[in-house]
C-alpha positions as CSV (number, residue, x, y, z in Angstrom):
1,R,6.7,-89.9,-76.4
2,W,7.0,-93.5,-75.3
3,H,10.8,-93.2,-76.0
4,S,11.1,-90.6,-73.2
5,A,9.2,-92.7,-70.8
6,A,11.1,-95.8,-71.6
7,A,14.4,-93.9,-71.4
8,A,13.5,-92.4,-68.1
9,A,12.7,-95.9,-66.8
10,G,16.2,-97.0,-67.8
11,Y,15.3,-99.2,-70.7
12,A,18.2,-99.4,-73.1
13,V,16.1,-99.7,-76.2
14,G,14.1,-96.6,-75.1
15,E,17.4,-94.7,-74.4
16,H,18.7,-95.6,-77.9
17,A,15.4,-94.6,-79.5
18,L,15.5,-91.2,-77.7
19,G,19.0,-90.7,-78.8
20,W,17.9,-91.4,-82.4
21,C,15.1,-88.9,-82.1
22,F,17.7,-86.2,-80.9
23,E,20.0,-87.3,-83.7
24,Q,17.3,-87.0,-86.4
25,G,15.4,-84.1,-84.9
26,I,12.2,-86.1,-84.7
27,G,9.8,-84.7,-82.1
28,T,12.5,-82.4,-80.9
29,S,15.2,-80.1,-82.2
30,R,18.3,-81.9,-83.5
31,N,20.8,-82.1,-80.7
32,L,23.9,-84.3,-81.2
33,E,25.1,-83.8,-77.6
34,Q,21.8,-85.2,-76.3
35,A,21.9,-88.0,-78.9
36,F,25.3,-89.0,-77.7
37,H,24.2,-88.9,-74.1
38,W,21.3,-91.3,-74.7
39,Y,23.4,-93.6,-76.9
40,L,26.0,-93.8,-74.2
41,K,23.5,-94.7,-71.6
42,A,22.1,-97.5,-73.7
43,A,25.6,-98.7,-74.8
44,S,26.6,-98.8,-71.1
45,Q,23.8,-101.3,-70.6
46,G,25.2,-103.5,-73.4
47,L,23.0,-102.5,-76.3
48,P,25.3,-103.3,-79.4
49,V,23.6,-100.8,-81.8
50,S,24.2,-98.0,-79.3
51,M,27.8,-99.1,-79.0
52,V,28.2,-98.5,-82.7
53,G,26.6,-95.1,-82.3
54,V,28.9,-94.1,-79.4
55,A,31.9,-95.3,-81.3
56,S,30.9,-93.3,-84.4
57,Y,30.2,-90.1,-82.4
58,L,33.6,-90.4,-80.7
59,W,35.4,-91.1,-83.9
60,K,33.8,-88.2,-85.8
61,G,33.8,-85.8,-82.8
62,E,30.1,-85.2,-83.2
63,G,28.3,-84.1,-80.0
64,V,31.4,-85.0,-78.0
65,Q,35.1,-84.4,-78.1
66,Q,36.8,-86.6,-80.7
67,D,38.6,-89.6,-79.1
68,A,39.9,-92.3,-81.5
69,D,41.0,-94.6,-78.7
70,A,37.6,-94.6,-77.0
71,A,35.9,-94.9,-80.3
72,L,38.0,-98.0,-81.1
73,R,37.2,-99.6,-77.7
74,W,33.4,-99.1,-78.2
75,A,33.6,-100.3,-81.8
76,R,35.4,-103.5,-80.7
77,L,32.8,-104.1,-78.0
78,A,30.1,-103.7,-80.6
79,L,31.9,-106.1,-82.9
80,E,32.2,-108.7,-80.1
81,R,28.4,-108.5,-80.0
82,S,28.0,-108.8,-83.8
83,A,26.5,-105.3,-84.2
84,E,25.7,-104.3,-87.7
85,G,28.3,-101.8,-89.0
86,A,30.9,-102.6,-86.2
87,R,33.3,-104.4,-88.5
88,E,33.5,-101.5,-90.9
89,L,33.9,-99.0,-88.2
90,V,36.7,-101.0,-86.5
91,D,38.5,-101.3,-89.8
92,E,38.1,-97.6,-90.6
93,I,39.3,-96.4,-87.2
94,T,42.2,-98.9,-87.2
95,A,43.4,-97.9,-90.6
96,Q,43.1,-94.1,-90.1
97,H,44.2,-94.1,-86.5
98,A,47.3,-96.2,-87.3
99,S,48.3,-93.9,-90.2
100,A,48.0,-90.8,-88.0
101,S,50.4,-92.3,-85.4
């Protein structure tokens, strides 16, 4: 409940938490489109963990149309901010995206 209030007030951590609730289906039905929406709002405010989430959704095409280039941009931003999981995601996208080209 506080996640919704914090997200509505524009707090990045609240936006990320609300995205996680939608992703997991906690307190609401599972909705990957809404999860992506809230992760993107938090990532746009500079929250590194949300940047990883946005990159992952874009890379996998979950809740949003797949976009490897945008996924790599977000993953690199997250890596610049030392986000957990960013290095692995950059490496994965780079390796698979390069082999598909």
